[in-house]
C-alpha positions as a Python dict, from the first residue, in 0.01 Angstrom:
ca = {
    (1, 'M'): (0, 0, 0),
    (2, 'E'): (143, 307, 143),
    (3, 'S'): (190, 157, 497),
    (4, 'Q'): (360, -147, 339),
    (5, 'A'): (589, 85, 129),
    (6, 'T'): (685, 305, 430),
    (7, 'A'): (746, 37, 678),
    (8, 'I'): (1097, 70, 852),
    (9, 'D'): (1303, -247, 907),
    (10, 'T'): (1507, -172, 1221),
    (11, 'R'): (1715, -490, 1206),
    (12, 'R'): (2095, -414, 1238),
    (13, 'V'): (2313, -437, 935),
    (14, 'H'): (2644, -605, 1026),
    (15, 'W'): (2866, -378, 829),
    (16, 'Y'): (3214, -467, 717),
    (17, 'R'): (3469, -216, 821),
    (18, 'C'): (3832, -201, 733),
    (19, 'P'): (4074, -279, 999),
    (20, 'I'): (4248, 17, 1162),
    (21, 'E'): (4457, 56, 1473),
    (22, 'P'): (4258, 189, 1750),
    (23, 'A'): (4522, 470, 1829),
    (24, 'T'): (4499, 576, 1464),
    (25, 'L'): (4123, 584, 1469),
    (26, 'R'): (4117, 783, 1793),
    (27, 'E'): (4354, 1033, 1643),
    (28, 'L'): (4154, 1057, 1332),
    (29, 'T'): (3829, 1111, 1507),
    (30, 'S'): (3958, 1409, 1728),
    (31, 'R'): (3790, 1743, 1638),
    (32, 'S'): (3948, 2081, 1608),
    (33, 'D'): (3793, 2416, 1646),
    (34, 'L'): (4075, 2574, 1430),
    (35, 'K'): (4022, 2330, 1139),
    (36, 'G'): (3652, 2355, 1191),
    (37, 'G'): (3649, 2725, 1180),
    (38, 'I'): (3872, 2743, 876),
    (39, 'Q'): (3620, 2511, 680),
    (40, 'A'): (3306, 2672, 820),
    (41, 'I'): (3403, 3037, 825),
    (42, 'G'): (3587, 2998, 497),
    (43, 'H'): (3281, 2866, 306),
    (44, 'L'): (3072, 3164, 447),
    (45, 'A'): (3362, 3404, 344),
    (46, 'V'): (3375, 3299, 4),
    (47, 'M'): (2997, 3317, -28),
    (48, 'G'): (3005, 3660, 113),
    (49, 'V'): (3264, 3779, -134),
    (50, 'T'): (3069, 3633, -434),
    (51, 'G'): (2745, 3781, -295),
    (52, 'A'): (2894, 4120, -242),
    (53, 'L'): (3035, 4131, -579),
    (54, 'T'): (2713, 4028, -737),
    (55, 'V'): (2515, 4304, -563),
    (56, 'Y'): (2787, 4554, -655),
    (57, 'C'): (2775, 4462, -1032),
    (58, 'F'): (2379, 4490, -1016),
    (59, 'L'): (2395, 4825, -866),
    (60, 'A'): (2667, 4949, -1096),
    (61, 'E'): (2457, 4798, -1388),
    (62, 'L'): (2758, 4589, -1516),
    (63, 'W'): (2528, 4331, -1644),
    (64, 'L'): (2783, 4075, -1792),
    (65, 'A'): (2981, 4099, -1480),
    (66, 'F'): (2657, 4065, -1279),
    (67, 'A'): (2564, 3759, -1460),
    (68, 'L'): (2921, 3589, -1403),
    (69, 'A'): (2912, 3694, -1034),
    (70, 'L'): (2573, 3556, -978),
    (71, 'F'): (2677, 3233, -1137),
    (72, 'A'): (2976, 3199, -918),
    (73, 'H'): (2784, 3293, -607),
    (74, 'G'): (2514, 3028, -689),
    (75, 'T'): (2782, 2772, -741),
    (76, 'V'): (2915, 2853, -398),
    (77, 'A'): (2576, 2889, -224),
    (78, 'S'): (2432, 2562, -375),
    (79, 'N'): (2688, 2363, -166),
    (80, 'L'): (2557, 2502, 159),
    (81, 'H'): (2356, 2185, 223),
    (82, 'Y'): (2682, 1982, 216),
    (83, 'A'): (2783, 2202, 518),
    (84, 'C'): (2456, 2127, 692),
    (85, 'H'): (2521, 1765, 639),
    (86, 'E'): (2860, 1772, 800),
    (87, 'L'): (2752, 2019, 1088),
    (88, 'G'): (2460, 1793, 1146),
    (89, 'H'): (2687, 1514, 1221),
    (90, 'G'): (2837, 1723, 1503),
    (91, 'T'): (3184, 1640, 1405),
    (92, 'V'): (3323, 1976, 1272),
    (93, 'F'): (3406, 2172, 1596),
    (94, 'R'): (3541, 2040, 1900),
    (95, 'T'): (3331, 2294, 2103),
    (96, 'K'): (2971, 2172, 2072),
    (97, 'W'): (2795, 2512, 2086),
    (98, 'L'): (3018, 2629, 1793),
    (99, 'N'): (2879, 2330, 1587),
    (100, 'A'): (2524, 2395, 1689),
    (101, 'A'): (2562, 2761, 1609),
    (102, 'F'): (2709, 2719, 1264),
    (103, 'L'): (2461, 2445, 1191),
    (104, 'R'): (2169, 2686, 1259),
    (105, 'I'): (2343, 2964, 1049),
    (106, 'Y'): (2406, 2746, 750),
    (107, 'S'): (2052, 2584, 785),
    (108, 'V'): (1890, 2936, 758),
    (109, 'L'): (2091, 3025, 463),
    (110, 'A'): (2032, 2693, 288),
    (111, 'W'): (1659, 2667, 355),
    (112, 'W'): (1749, 2338, 541),
    (113, 'N'): (1560, 2161, 797),
    (114, 'H'): (1832, 1991, 1017),
    (115, 'H'): (1559, 1826, 1223),
    (116, 'E'): (1398, 1646, 932),
    (117, 'Y'): (1727, 1565, 797),
    (118, 'G'): (1857, 1402, 1107),
    (119, 'M'): (1575, 1185, 1132),
    (120, 'S'): (1631, 1050, 766),
    (121, 'H'): (2005, 1068, 764),
    (122, 'T'): (2050, 850, 1086),
    (123, 'H'): (1859, 567, 897),
    (124, 'H'): (2074, 634, 589),
    (125, 'H'): (2396, 564, 785),
    (126, 'L'): (2253, 272, 973),
    (127, 'Y'): (2094, 105, 672),
    (128, 'T'): (2273, 248, 374),
    (129, 'L'): (2100, 150, 55),
    (130, 'H'): (1885, -111, 233),
    (131, 'P'): (1558, 12, 117),
    (132, 'R'): (1344, -117, 411),
    (133, 'G'): (1559, 106, 636),
    (134, 'D'): (1687, 383, 422),
    (135, 'R'): (1472, 570, 181),
    (136, 'E'): (1684, 881, 170),
    (137, 'V'): (1871, 718, -119),
    (138, 'V'): (1672, 467, -315),
    (139, 'L'): (1826, 305, -631),
    (140, 'P'): (1819, 334, -924),
    (141, 'F'): (1848, 694, -990),
    (142, 'A'): (1682, 808, -1312),
    (143, 'P'): (1934, 996, -1512),
    (144, 'A'): (1859, 1366, -1526),
    (145, 'W'): (2003, 1470, -1854),
    (146, 'T'): (1721, 1648, -2041),
    (147, 'P'): (1800, 1980, -2192),
    (148, 'L'): (1546, 2154, -1960),
    (149, 'Y'): (1706, 2017, -1647),
    (150, 'L'): (2061, 2087, -1756),
    (151, 'L'): (1945, 2454, -1829),
    (152, 'Q'): (1808, 2467, -1470),
    (153, 'L'): (2144, 2333, -1334),
    (154, 'F'): (2319, 2624, -1486),
    (155, 'T'): (2054, 2885, -1422),
    (156, 'L'): (1772, 2887, -1173),
    (157, 'N'): (1669, 2536, -1048),
    (158, 'L'): (1281, 2542, -1014),
    (159, 'T'): (1221, 2167, -976),
    (160, 'G'): (1526, 2023, -767),
    (161, 'G'): (1662, 1673, -823),
    (162, 'M'): (1954, 1457, -730),
    (163, 'H'): (2181, 1655, -490),
    (164, 'T'): (2030, 1988, -605),
    (165, 'K'): (1790, 2221, -419),
    (166, 'G'): (1519, 2364, -647),
    (167, 'V'): (1256, 2627, -563),
    (168, 'K'): (988, 2363, -554),
    (169, 'G'): (1181, 2071, -377),
    (170, 'H'): (1348, 2288, -123),
    (171, 'I'): (1212, 2637, -71),
    (172, 'L'): (846, 2545, -117),
    (173, 'A'): (904, 2228, 93),
    (174, 'M'): (1013, 2456, 388),
    (175, 'F'): (678, 2657, 368),
    (176, 'T'): (491, 2333, 365),
    (177, 'T'): (652, 2201, 670),
    (178, 'A'): (605, 2540, 835),
    (179, 'F'): (221, 2488, 799),
    (180, 'G'): (249, 2146, 964),
    (181, 'R'): (229, 1929, 642),
    (182, 'Y'): (485, 1714, 482),
    (183, 'G'): (659, 1859, 194),
    (184, 'P'): (890, 1722, -83),
    (185, 'F'): (1212, 1789, 128),
    (186, 'F'): (1213, 1396, 126),
    (187, 'R'): (941, 1153, 14),
    (188, 'P'): (639, 1254, 213),
    (189, 'G'): (556, 882, 287),
    (190, 'W'): (906, 828, 427),
    (191, 'M'): (893, 1138, 652),
    (192, 'K'): (552, 1031, 787),
    (193, 'S'): (685, 689, 876),
    (194, 'L'): (989, 843, 1047),
    (195, 'Y'): (780, 1066, 1266),
    (196, 'A'): (511, 811, 1342),
    (197, 'G'): (466, 820, 1715),
    (198, 'R'): (719, 1101, 1765),
    (199, 'P'): (502, 1419, 1794),
    (200, 'R'): (757, 1609, 1992),
    (201, 'A'): (1027, 1543, 1731),
    (202, 'R'): (779, 1679, 1456),
    (203, 'R'): (701, 1989, 1650),
    (204, 'S'): (1068, 2074, 1652),
    (205, 'A'): (1085, 2024, 1266),
    (206, 'V'): (775, 2260, 1207),
    (207, 'R'): (914, 2523, 1457),
    (208, 'W'): (1244, 2536, 1276),
    (209, 'A'): (1081, 2554, 937),
    (210, 'R'): (872, 2865, 1071),
    (211, 'V'): (1215, 3013, 1195),
    (212, 'V'): (1362, 2975, 859),
    (213, 'V'): (1068, 3140, 662),
    (214, 'L'): (1048, 3413, 903),
    (215, 'C'): (1410, 3488, 863),
    (216, 'H'): (1395, 3508, 494),
    (217, 'A'): (1053, 3692, 489),
    (218, 'G'): (1215, 3953, 737),
    (219, 'L'): (1517, 3988, 515),
    (220, 'A'): (1296, 4033, 205),
    (221, 'A'): (1082, 4302, 379),
    (222, 'A'): (1395, 4497, 505),
    (223, 'C'): (1565, 4484, 155),
    (224, 'I'): (1254, 4592, -43),
    (225, 'A'): (1186, 4856, 217),
    (226, 'S'): (1550, 4993, 166),
    (227, 'G'): (1537, 4966, -218),
    (228, 'Y'): (1811, 4697, -215),
    (229, 'W'): (1583, 4403, -302),
    (230, 'I'): (1877, 4242, -498),
    (231, 'V'): (2032, 4153, -154),
    (232, 'A'): (1742, 3937, -63),
    (233, 'V'): (1761, 3761, -410),
    (234, 'V'): (2123, 3688, -362),
    (235, 'V'): (2085, 3567, -4),
    (236, 'S'): (1761, 3371, -36),
    (237, 'L'): (1772, 3229, -393),
    (238, 'G'): (2166, 3176, -390),
    (239, 'P'): (2124, 2799, -300),
    (240, 'V'): (1890, 2730, -611),
    (241, 'I'): (2098, 2912, -865),
    (242, 'A'): (2387, 2738, -1074),
    (243, 'N'): (2347, 2407, -899),
    (244, 'W'): (2573, 2240, -1140),
    (245, 'H'): (2856, 2195, -914),
    (246, 'A'): (2658, 2041, -625),
    (247, 'Y'): (2506, 1811, -878),
    (248, 'F'): (2826, 1680, -1043),
    (249, 'V'): (3031, 1644, -732),
    (250, 'G'): (2738, 1486, -523),
    (251, 'G'): (2594, 1264, -792),
    (252, 'P'): (2860, 982, -765),
    (253, 'M'): (2810, 908, -397),
    (254, 'H'): (2593, 596, -451),
    (255, 'C'): (2460, 622, -802),
    (256, 'G'): (2449, 285, -992),
    (257, 'L'): (2609, 82, -699),
    (258, 'R'): (2471, -219, -504),
    (259, 'D'): (2197, -210, -260),
    (260, 'N'): (2118, -454, 8),
    (261, 'V'): (2483, -542, 79),
    (262, 'P'): (2670, -506, 415),
    (263, 'D'): (2982, -372, 264),
    (264, 'F'): (3021, 4, 218),
    (265, 'R'): (3275, -56, -33),
    (266, 'K'): (3020, -201, -260),
    (267, 'C'): (2750, 80, -205),
    (268, 'V'): (2947, 400, -156),
    (269, 'R'): (3192, 569, -403),
    (270, 'T'): (3488, 782, -311),
    (271, 'I'): (3612, 1016, -597),
    (272, 'T'): (3907, 1253, -618),
    (273, 'L'): (3852, 1625, -672),
    (274, 'D'): (4044, 1952, -716),
    (275, 'P'): (4111, 2140, -387),
    (276, 'I'): (3840, 2401, -448),
    (277, 'S'): (3565, 2155, -529),
    (278, 'E'): (3673, 1948, -221),
    (279, 'F'): (3652, 2250, 6),
    (280, 'L'): (3300, 2346, -129),
    (281, 'Y'): (3190, 1985, -102),
    (282, 'W'): (3311, 1972, 247),
    (283, 'H'): (3547, 1671, 167),
    (284, 'M'): (3262, 1449, 118),
    (285, 'N'): (3426, 1311, -200),
    (286, 'W'): (3586, 1076, 56),
    (287, 'H'): (3230, 937, 87),
    (288, 'L'): (3313, 568, 144),
    (289, 'E'): (3545, 676, 430),
    (290, 'H'): (3285, 884, 565),
    (291, 'H'): (3022, 606, 579),
    (292, 'M'): (3265, 339, 723),
    (293, 'F'): (3379, 572, 1000),
    (294, 'A'): (3134, 862, 1019),
    (295, 'A'): (3272, 994, 1354),
    (296, 'V'): (3587, 1118, 1172),
    (297, 'P'): (3563, 1491, 1093),
    (298, 'C'): (3551, 1581, 722),
    (299, 'Y'): (3895, 1740, 724),
    (300, 'N'): (4059, 1419, 835),
    (301, 'L'): (3893, 1185, 572),
    (302, 'A'): (4178, 1208, 332),
    (303, 'K'): (4418, 1083, 621),
    (304, 'L'): (4165, 808, 689),
    (305, 'H'): (4180, 703, 338),
    (306, 'R'): (4547, 658, 346),
    (307, 'A'): (4512, 457, 677),
    (308, 'V'): (4288, 212, 517),
    (309, 'A'): (4367, 240, 147),
    (310, 'H'): (4511, -130, 123),
    (311, 'D'): (4166, -262, 197),
    (312, 'M'): (3974, -17, -11),
    (313, 'P'): (3874, -4, -384),
    (314, 'E'): (4083, 241, -576),
    (315, 'P'): (3905, 594, -574),
    (316, 'R'): (3768, 712, -882),
    (317, 'S'): (3853, 1033, -1051),
    (318, 'F'): (3575, 1288, -1109),
    (319, 'F'): (3552, 1208, -1474),
    (320, 'G'): (3609, 830, -1423),
    (321, 'A'): (3316, 831, -1185),
    (322, 'W'): (3089, 997, -1435),
    (323, 'R'): (3199, 761, -1719),
    (324, 'E'): (3117, 476, -1491),
    (325, 'I'): (2772, 612, -1401),
    (326, 'R'): (2691, 680, -1766),
    (327, 'E'): (2784, 330, -1859),
    (328, 'I'): (2573, 199, -1572),
    (329, 'W'): (2287, 401, -1694),
    (330, 'R'): (2321, 266, -2041),
    (331, 'R'): (2319, -97, -1895),
    (332, 'Q'): (2019, -20, -1692),
    (333, 'D'): (1831, 83, -1996),
    (334, 'V'): (1848, -276, -2115),
    (335, 'D'): (1845, -433, -1763),
    (336, 'P'): (1666, -219, -1517),
    (337, 'G'): (1805, -444, -1232),
    (338, 'Y'): (2170, -404, -1311),
    (339, 'Q'): (2397, -275, -1045),
    (340, 'F'): (2762, -212, -1067),
    (341, 'D'): (2960, -445, -838),
    (342, 'T'): (3264, -263, -733),
    (343, 'P'): (3582, -483, -726),
    (344, 'V'): (3723, -477, -377),
    (345, 'P'): (4017, -651, -193),
    (346, 'A'): (3929, -961, -4),
    (347, 'P'): (3774, -876, 350),
    (348, 'S'): (4049, -872, 611),
    (349, 'G'): (3863, -1063, 868),
    (350, 'S'): (3485, -1121, 929),
    (351, 'A'): (3232, -858, 885),
    (352, 'T'): (3135, -683, 1209),
    (353, 'S'): (2904, -405, 1307),
    (354, 'T'): (3119, -244, 1582),
    (355, 'P'): (3496, -331, 1573),
    (356, 'D'): (3550, -23, 1790),
    (357, 'P'): (3292, 204, 1943),
    (358, 'E'): (3427, 501, 1753),
    (359, 'A'): (3388, 306, 1430),
    (360, 'A'): (3009, 282, 1447),
    (361, 'A'): (2941, 620, 1573),
    (362, 'I'): (2766, 880, 1345),
    (363, 'G'): (2828, 1186, 1547),
    (364, 'D'): (2520, 1381, 1668),
    (365, 'I'): (2306, 1348, 1357),
    (366, 'A'): (2056, 1129, 1527),
    (367, 'P'): (1776, 1322, 1706),
    (368, 'R'): (1708, 1247, 2067),
    (369, 'E'): (1434, 994, 1985),
    (370, 'L'): (1661, 785, 1774),
    (371, 'R'): (1989, 802, 1991),
    (372, 'A'): (1937, 444, 2121),
    (373, 'A'): (1910, 302, 1773),
    (374, 'A'): (2224, 493, 1659),
}
């Protein structure tokens, strides 16, 4: 039963992509060290400020201010994995070593295994919401609105969940991988199937998990020895504190939409956000555009949307998206097979998988063992 459930169907999906002038696409796919630096260094700088303020308030015994600062810090830090996602695509910086360096910095801070994620996320882009090829996202999502889970979203997330990184599902998963086993970073059966016959790739994931664990263990030891243990708490637990923002901005990506369709407009949702949320989310609110043309850097996605808006569904607002999702969940209580069918303009031409080489590119997210497929 397990082998059947984890079988990977590698047949190509012939995706429909909106028509776009090749010159416009080439311009939009160009990467910038300056824009990449503003995004990558900016996120770290904001996190550094909230972290320093949290430590200061703790040492000064300003307890109300400490609680507020820790909440703000967790809100910023719990979005770190979105940075890892975009840096994993290799599209943030023009200079490759800068992209690789920041990916590793963010991955350590976020308890993120970019090797495991690359194996899964390559399939997610190639087979988005086709369950035999993509089990990174499997529909339907069960609504997570219990009082206990909502409490975790605004305090310390112990269990993890949709677009949130809990202690069990994220930090402990890194320890599990470090010991050579398959943890709950993704579904263990899914990861086993991805790494079947790829021992070298698996060793890379295990080695990186050990690096992350050792970095955090070393930080904890140094902070405890110096008497400033609060620094280790702020740095190492930041990603699992106050996950509310990461949950609410990331939740609408695919939730309630159609699976097994070759049209990203039906299985991916774009939403509009305020500038601060869009910055912390690394512009992934333009998620439909990201899936359709994944070689486009995150800071160019709004421009991409304007270039293809005539062939796209109207973006949902943040609150409009969640109203839509709540209504979908209510419908699924009665009809578990219900999926929302997004109204879209009539296709402009026939569906195709590669109207232009740049259109199908997914950046550098694919590990070496999957480059041919990507």
